[in-house]
C-alpha positions as CSV (number, residue, x, y, z in Angstrom):
1,X,273.0,-150.8,54.0
2,X,269.6,-150.3,55.7
3,X,268.2,-153.1,53.7
4,X,270.8,-155.5,54.8
5,X,270.2,-154.6,58.5
6,X,266.5,-155.1,58.0
7,X,267.0,-158.4,56.3
8,X,269.3,-159.6,59.1
9,X,266.8,-158.5,61.7
10,X,264.0,-160.4,59.9
11,X,266.1,-163.5,59.7
12,X,267.0,-163.3,63.4
13,X,263.3,-162.6,64.3
14,X,262.1,-165.6,62.3
15,X,264.7,-167.9,63.9
16,X,263.8,-166.7,67.4
17,X,260.0,-167.2,66.8
18,X,260.7,-170.7,65.5
19,X,262.9,-171.5,68.4
20,X,260.2,-170.4,70.9
21,X,257.5,-172.2,69.0
22,X,259.3,-175.5,69.2
23,X,259.6,-175.2,72.9
24,X,255.8,-174.7,73.4
25,X,253.6,-177.5,74.7
26,X,251.7,-179.4,72.0
27,X,248.3,-178.1,73.2
28,X,249.1,-174.4,72.8
29,X,250.9,-174.6,69.5
30,X,247.8,-174.3,67.3
31,X,246.7,-171.1,69.1
32,X,250.2,-169.7,69.0
33,X,250.6,-170.5,65.3
34,X,247.5,-168.5,64.5
35,X,248.7,-165.6,66.6
36,X,252.1,-165.7,64.8
37,X,250.4,-165.7,61.4
38,X,248.1,-162.7,62.3
39,X,251.0,-160.7,63.7
40,X,253.2,-161.5,60.6
41,X,250.4,-160.4,58.3
42,X,249.9,-157.2,60.3
43,X,253.7,-156.4,60.1
44,X,253.8,-157.1,56.3
45,X,250.7,-154.8,55.8
46,X,252.3,-152.0,57.9
47,X,255.6,-152.3,55.9
48,X,253.6,-152.3,52.6
49,X,251.6,-149.2,53.6
50,X,254.8,-147.4,54.9
51,X,256.6,-148.1,51.7
52,X,253.7,-147.0,49.5
53,X,253.2,-150.5,47.9
54,X,249.8,-151.4,49.4
55,X,247.7,-150.0,46.6
56,X,247.2,-153.4,44.9
57,X,245.9,-154.9,48.2
58,X,243.2,-152.2,48.3
59,X,242.4,-152.7,44.7
60,X,242.0,-156.4,45.2
61,X,239.8,-155.8,48.3
62,X,237.6,-153.5,46.3
63,X,237.2,-156.1,43.6
64,X,236.3,-158.8,46.1
65,X,233.7,-156.5,47.8
66,X,232.1,-155.7,44.4
67,X,232.0,-159.4,43.4
68,X,230.6,-160.5,46.8
69,X,227.8,-157.9,46.7
70,X,226.6,-159.4,43.4
71,X,226.6,-162.8,45.0
72,X,224.4,-161.9,48.0
73,X,221.1,-162.5,46.3
74,X,222.1,-166.1,45.6
75,X,222.8,-166.9,49.3
76,X,219.2,-168.0,49.6
77,X,220.1,-171.1,47.5
78,X,222.6,-172.4,50.1
79,X,220.2,-174.9,51.6
80,X,219.7,-176.4,48.1
81,X,223.4,-176.5,47.6
82,X,223.8,-178.3,51.0
83,X,221.3,-180.9,49.9
84,X,223.1,-181.5,46.6
85,X,226.5,-181.8,48.3
86,X,225.0,-184.1,51.0
87,X,223.7,-186.4,48.2
88,X,227.3,-186.8,47.1
89,X,228.5,-187.4,50.6
90,X,230.1,-184.0,51.1
91,X,229.0,-182.4,54.4
92,X,230.1,-178.9,55.2
93,X,229.7,-178.3,59.0
94,X,228.1,-174.9,58.8
95,X,225.6,-176.2,56.2
96,X,224.8,-179.5,57.8
97,X,221.5,-178.5,59.4
98,X,220.3,-176.9,56.1
99,X,220.8,-180.3,54.4
100,X,218.8,-182.2,56.9
101,X,215.2,-182.1,55.9
102,X,212.9,-182.1,58.9
103,X,209.8,-184.0,58.0
104,X,206.7,-182.6,59.6
105,X,204.6,-185.2,61.4
106,X,201.0,-184.7,60.3
107,X,199.8,-187.2,62.9
108,X,200.7,-184.9,65.8
109,X,199.2,-181.7,64.2
110,X,195.7,-181.0,65.4
111,X,193.0,-179.6,63.1
112,X,193.0,-176.4,65.1
113,X,196.7,-175.9,64.5
114,X,196.4,-176.7,60.8
115,X,193.5,-174.2,60.5
116,X,195.6,-171.5,62.3
117,X,198.6,-172.1,59.9
118,X,196.4,-171.8,56.9
119,X,194.4,-168.9,58.3
120,X,191.0,-170.5,57.8
121,X,188.2,-171.4,60.1
122,X,188.3,-174.9,61.7
123,X,185.1,-175.8,59.9
124,X,186.3,-174.6,56.4
125,X,185.4,-176.6,53.4
126,X,187.8,-178.2,51.0
127,X,187.7,-175.4,48.5
128,X,188.5,-172.8,51.2
129,X,191.4,-174.9,52.4
130,X,192.8,-175.3,48.9
131,X,192.5,-171.5,48.2
132,X,194.2,-170.7,51.5
133,X,197.0,-173.2,50.7
134,X,197.5,-171.8,47.2
135,X,197.6,-168.3,48.5
136,X,200.2,-169.1,51.2
137,X,202.3,-171.2,48.9
138,X,202.4,-168.3,46.4
139,X,204.0,-166.2,49.1
140,X,206.1,-168.8,51.0
141,X,207.3,-171.2,48.3
142,X,211.1,-171.8,48.5
143,X,211.5,-170.7,44.9
144,X,210.1,-167.3,45.8
145,X,212.2,-166.6,48.9
146,X,210.4,-168.7,51.4
147,X,211.9,-171.6,53.3
148,X,211.5,-175.4,52.9
149,X,210.4,-175.7,56.5
150,X,207.5,-173.2,56.0
151,X,206.4,-174.9,52.8
152,X,206.4,-178.3,54.4
153,X,204.4,-177.0,57.4
154,X,201.8,-175.4,55.0
155,X,201.6,-178.6,53.0
156,X,201.1,-180.6,56.2
157,X,198.4,-178.3,57.4
158,X,196.6,-178.7,54.1
159,X,196.8,-182.5,54.4
160,X,195.4,-182.4,58.0
161,X,192.6,-180.1,56.9
162,X,191.6,-182.2,53.9
163,X,191.8,-185.5,55.9
164,X,188.3,-186.7,56.8
C-alpha cells in the first residue's frame, strides 16, 4: 500500500513541476531545468541510500576515481590533443587556447633579453650559446614535461644570439 501512495505522490509531483515549468518565462527555463535535475538527482540518491541500494553507485564512483588517477600523468598531452583536433576542425572551447600556437617574434627580442633567457653573458660565443640552449632544452622540452611556449622562447633566444 505504501508503494502505491509513494508512486501516486511521485506522479503528482512530476505533473506539478512540469506545469510550473511550462509557465516560466523562456529566459529562466534553462536555469530552472538544471535546478530541477539536480534536486531530482539528490532525491533519488537519498531514496537509494535510505533503502540500502546505493552500494553500486559507490562502487562505480570508486572505479572512476581509480581509473582517473591513472590518467592524470597523461593530462600534459592535452595541448597536443587540442592541436590534432584543431587540424580536423574540431575546437573544444576549454582547449582552444592550447591549440593556438603563439609564434615568438624574434625581431622584437633584444640580445640582452635572449642572453637572459639562455642564462649566458651578452658577449657569449656561439659554442656557449649552443651549450646553454642544449642544456635548457633538455630540461624544458615539451616531451619532457616542459611547455611549447617555453621551448619556442628558448629557440627564439638562440636564434637572436646566433644572429650576427
